[in-house]
N, C-alpha and C positions, 0 to 999 in steps of 0.2 A: 799946349793942347792939352785937351781933358780925353777922356779911355772912353772905348765902347762898351756893352755888355761883356763881351770878350776880353777887354784887356787892351785891344786896340785903339792907337792914336788917333783920334778925329779933329778935322779941321774945325773947330768951333771955339772958342773962349769962355761962349756963356752956359753959364753951369743949369741954367733953368731950359736952354735949347738942350744941351747931351741930356737933362733928366727925362723931358718931354720926349726927346727920339727911342729913349731906351724902353721908354714906358710904350711908344707906340708898336716898336720891334716887337715886345714881348707880348703884348696882346695879337698882333699877327700871327708870332709864330706859337701862339696857344689857342687861336682859330677860338680867342673873345671880342668882344666889343671892346671900339673904344681907338682901335688902332690908328684910324684916320683924324679922329680930334685931337690924339695926343701929336700926331707928326703935322698936322696943319700947326699948334699951338708951336711946334720945333720950329719950322722955318719963318715962323711969325718971329720969333724972338730973335732969327739969324736968319735972315733973306737970304744969305750968300754960306748955308750950311748945306755942301754937297752931299751929304751921307743922308741929311734928310729929307732932300728932295728924291734923293733914289730911293729911298724906304718908302717914299710917297707913290711914286711911279710903279713900285712893286703891290702896294695896298690897293691902287687904284687898276693893274692888271689884273691882279685876281679876281676883282670885284666885275671884271669884264670890260672897264669903262677905258677902252683903249685910246682916246682921243686924249683924257686928259691926262692919264698914263704918260704918254709923250709929253704936254707940255711942262709936266714935274720933270722929266728927265731934259729938256732944253733948261730948263731953269739951274738943274744941276751943272749941265754942260756950260753954261755961262761962269759960273766958279770954278772951273776946274783948276786952273791956274792957281798954283802956291798952295796944293794939297796935296798929301802924301802919295806916293807910288800904291800902296794898297788901295786907297780910295779911286786913283785914277783907272786900274785892275777892277776894282767892283764897278764903278761904272762903266766901263767899256763891256761888262757879261751883260748887263741890262739893256745897253744902247744895241747890243746884236740881237738880243733876243727880241725886243720890240721890235727891231727891223724884221723879225719876222724867220730870222735863221737860227732853228733849234740847235743844230748841229754844232752851229760857230760856237754859239754860246756855251753848249756842253763842253766843248774844247777848251775855252775861255775857263771855265769852272775848272776844271781838270788841271791846269797849268796855273791858276790862282792859287788850288789847295796846294799843290806842291810848295811856294812860295811862302804863302799866308796859313797854315794849316786849319788854323782856328778864326775864322771868320763866317759868321751863320750868316747873315745875308749875302754873301758871295755863293756858300754852298746850298742854300735853300732851295733854288729853282730847281736842282737836280735832285732832290729827295723825293720819296713819296712816289704813290703808284699814277701820280696824274704829273710828274714832274720830267725834266726834259730826257731823261733816262724811261721813265715809265710810258712816255709816249713817242717815244724813239722807233718802234715800230719791228723793233731789232730780235731777233732770235738771242735767246741767252740774256736779255736786257733785264730780269731778276737778278741772275748773279754777277751782271757788272754793277749793278746798285748797291751791294753788297761789298763788292770787290773796289768801289767808289769809299763807302763808309768806313769799313773796318779798318783801314789803317789809318782814319785821322782819330781814333779813341783817346789814343793816348792825349793826344795835344787838348781834347776836349773835357778829359777827365768824367767829373759829378756832373755836367750839365744837362738838366732835366729835356731840354729840346733834342741834344743830338743822342742822347740814351733812346728815348724815342723814336726818329727816325731810323734808327740804328736794330732799333726791336723793331720794325715795320721790314725792314728789309730780310732781316732775318725769317721774322714766322714766314714770309713770303716764299723762301728758300726751305721751309720746313724747319728751321732749325727753333723747337718751339721753346724750348727750356731756357735757351738762352734769350730769345727774344723775349719770351714772357717774364723772364726776371729782370732784363733792361728795361721794359715797360713800367713794370710794378715800381722799381728804383724812381723813374721819372713822376710817376705819378706821387710817391711818397715827398721827392721834394715840391712839387707844385702840384699839388691835389685836384686846382680845378684848370687843369691844361685837357682842353678839349679834344686835341690830336692825341693827346695819349691815351685819353677814355676811347675815342675809336681806335687807336691800335691795339689796345687792351681788350676789346669788342671782337678785333679778329684773331688775337689768341686764342678767345674762347671757343671761337667758332670752328677754327683749325685744329683745337683739340677733343673737338665733339661737346664741349661744357655747357649745353644749354641750358639749366637751370641755374647754375653759376652766374654765364654770361647775361640772362635775364635779371638775376638779381642784382648784380653788378651795374646794369647801365638803369633800374628802376631806383636803384638807390643813387645813383650820380645825376641824371639827369635835372630832376629838380632843382631851380637853381639859375639851370643855364638856359639863357634869352632864347626866347623861340626865334628872333631876329637872326642868332648868331648863324655862321657859315655850316656848322655841322648838324646844329640841331633837328632838323628832317632825315638827315642820313642816320645818326644814330638812333632815331625813330626807327626808320626802315631795319634795320638790324634788329631793333627789339620786334617788329612784325615777321623777319624770317623765323625766330623763334618761336613766337607764337604761332605759326603754322606747323612747323614741325614738332610741336605739344597738341596740334589739333585745336588751339584756342581760336577759330577764325573769326570769333567777336574782336577779341583784342585785335587783333589783324586789322581786320577792316575798321575797325576805330582809327589805328594808325593812320590808315590812308586817308579817311575822311579829316581828319585834325593836324595830321601834317605832310603826305603825298602829293594828295591829289592836284590836279592844276587848277591854277588860281587861288589855290591856300599854302602851298608848301612855300615856303620864305628864300628856302637855299640857292645857292647859287644854281646858274642854268642849267649845268652839266648834271646835277644832283637833280633837279626836279624833271627833266627827260630822262635818265639813265634809274632812277629808283623807281619815279613812275611805271615806267614800261614793265621791270624787271619784276616791279611788286605782283602787278596785274597777270605775269606770263605764270609766275611760280602759283599763285594760289587758282588760276586754272588747271594747271597740271596737278594740284594737290585736290581738284576735284570741285572747287568752287565752282556755282555760274558767275562769270563776270558781266554784271548787268550791262543791258545795251547801250551804247553809245559812250563809256567808258574809255576803249580804245580809240574811239575817235576824237575825244578829247587829248589824248595823251599824245598822237600823232598832230593833231593841230599844233598843239605845245610846241613839239619838236618841229614842226615846219617854221612857225614864227621866231622861237630863239636860236635856232641855229638855219636857215634856208640853205644856207651851201655846205655841201660834202665837205670834208676835209678832216676832221678829227677821227680818227678809228674807231675808238671806243664810242663815242656818242653816234656815230654811224649804225655799228652795228646795234643800239636799241632803238634809232630811229625805224632804220630798216623793219625791226620786229614790230613797231609799233605801226608802221604804214601795213606790214603786212595783215595782222590782225584786225587791223580796223577796215581793210578791203579796198586800200588807198592804191590800186595799182599803177597809176598814174607816179606817185612819189614813189612808192617799192622800185620802181624800176631806174630811179636815179640811182639807187646803190646796189641793184642786181644788175646793171651792166656794167659796173666800171666806174671806181671813184679815186678821187685824188685820195691821198693822205697815205700815209707811211707804209698801214696795212691795207691797204683799199682793196688790193686782190684779194685779200679775205673775208673785207666786208661784201664783196662780189657774189663769192661762194655761198656766205651765211644768208645773205639777202635772199638769193635764190630758194636757199634751204627754209626759212621761214616761211616765204610764200605758200612753197609746196605744205609746209606744216599748216599754216591758215586753211588751207583748200581740201587736208585730210588727205594728200598722196603721202601715206607715210614711207614708201620705200625710198620716192625722191627725197622725201625730207631728210630720213636718215642717211643715205648716200652725202648729200652736199654736208650737212651741219656735221656731219661727224669726220670730214673730210679737214673741217678748221681745228678739230680738237687739238692734233700735235703740234700745233703751232697757234693754241689761243694767246699765250702770252703776247702776241705780237699787237694783239689787239691794243695790249694797258689796261690799268683798272686793276683791281686784285683780283686772286684766286675766288674768293667768295662772290663776288660778283660776275665771274666767268662761270661759274656754276652751272648759270643758266643753261650754257650750252650742254653741258654733259646731261641735265636733267631733259634738255627738248629730245635728245637721241634716245635715251632712255623711254622716255614717254613714247615715242614713234616705234622703238622696238617692243613695246608692251603692245600697243595698238595691233601690231602685226603676230601678236601671239609668240614672242621672240622673249619669253621672260626673263630665262637663266642669263641670256645675251645683256638683257636690261639690267639687271642685278650686279653684271660686270663692270656694265659702264659706271653703273651708282657708285662699284667701291673704288674707281680710280678717281672720284672725283677731283678734278683740278690738274 
């Protein structure tokens, strides 16, 4: 048998299949184009290649193509007899995940990591702010993310993917020096690691390095395909810094070229959350939001995510519905919804409704109520800062400027 990128035995005797598999996995881990093509080649070279089918299922799941992901997993299941125990365990993680049992899959990841501490494809679903821990809805989930990853550092060593994943967990916990050191090393090892570039942007954001962050992304983005998953979101980061510098022309150019519904080529989650976040932030910064834009975002959210259930998306969908004046859709979020943080979504939905109507006392009361547990929504601290900005804006409208400044000083 041959070995994968982590040195694990994989059940294929085809060098071509193994090489295509490694290429596809690394394209997926670095958030570059080409993962699907490489993984299709891997399973064409060896139709019984279980790990290849599992990786294809992961790539399709991340693209939101759930039916096709389950088909790939079924192809993997057909070849399970005779594969290694590690491969069977890795398959089991994805089987549970695609069955909709996120907490069960997370438990399997934890158990797998004890037995096989270096297995990127098994660990990956539990990492990042959109992963199994990130979207768990649990209080303390940011600390839990770091507690999962830190003990595995010795097994991974100088691995560019793991260093970046660890860095993100550290940055979200406020361990900026260590996090930025780790992501810088990840980018030294793989300069075109788009997820690494994204995590570096978060390090700059949390440190308040506006000029350096802008310079970094402006230098890194050329050459990154606009169809790749993080292209629009990296430009969202650029737009935040442009607003902070008062460069609203550049911010609006990012909106038109990368974020606006119908233009954005990123995953659905970013299409909704980045667009809603941009319009809200540019509005509270004093820019007039042209008529109809909030309606575009709310319509996109309704089309892409017609049913509530992912609290981070629901938070932004509720914001878009409120600002668009779509009371019927807003009621779906403000009356209590499914999802791991549905209770907080309901409160935030009522707060956004009050905000849109200019009922500042009510808006401040409701939105302030979710600040203490905001990590439960999922997503990054940078993304959830819009809640603090909303509270501060409401306080300013109430003439409570010093109180507003205090909220902004405690962002995150």
